[in-house]
N, C-alpha and C positions, 0 to 999 in steps of 0.2 A: 503492501498499498502505499504510507506518505515514508516512510522510512525507506522504504525497500528505496526506491526512487531517488532520495537523498546518495541510500549507499551506495548506488548507477554512476552517481555525477556524482560523487568524490570519485569516487576510481575512474573514469573515463578525465576527470581531471587532474588528476598524481603525474607529479615530471619524476620520477627515476634518477632525472639527472639532479634537480634539485634537490629531492632526496641527500645521495651521495653527499656533493656538495654541502647543504647544512648536517651531514656528518661527520664531514670532515672539519667543521670548522670549531662544533665539544668535547671536551677535552672527556666530559661524564662522558655515559650512556644515557644519549636521548630517546623517545617515538619523533623521527618524524614521516610525511609522510606524502610529501614532494607536495605540499598544494599552494599557492600561490597567496597574501595575503589579501586581494581581492575579491579570489572565490571564498576563504569563508568568512570574511565579512558577510559577503552578499549572505552565504549560508547560515550565521548565526540571525539576518535580518526575519531570515526565513522561517526558521524555528523560534523566535519573536513572535509574529503573526499566528502562531498554529496555536489554534483549543490546548490550555493547561489543562490536559489531562495528558490531550496526543504527547502532547512537552516531557514529561512526563516519563512516558515511555521510553521516548525518543532519548531521553540524560542519564535512562537506564542500562542501555547495552552499551 
């Protein structure tokens, strides 16, 4: 449903080159997905517009 669509969009927006560059930047182990800041910001605003019950389900995963 909505969450699966968000996951598909994130997978499509991820860039392995950005992820590898970010991993070289940090000394400690971090989780990076290779997604640009503008994509993350757009996703954040989309999640904020979701109804509360769907937003809570999205945050659980």
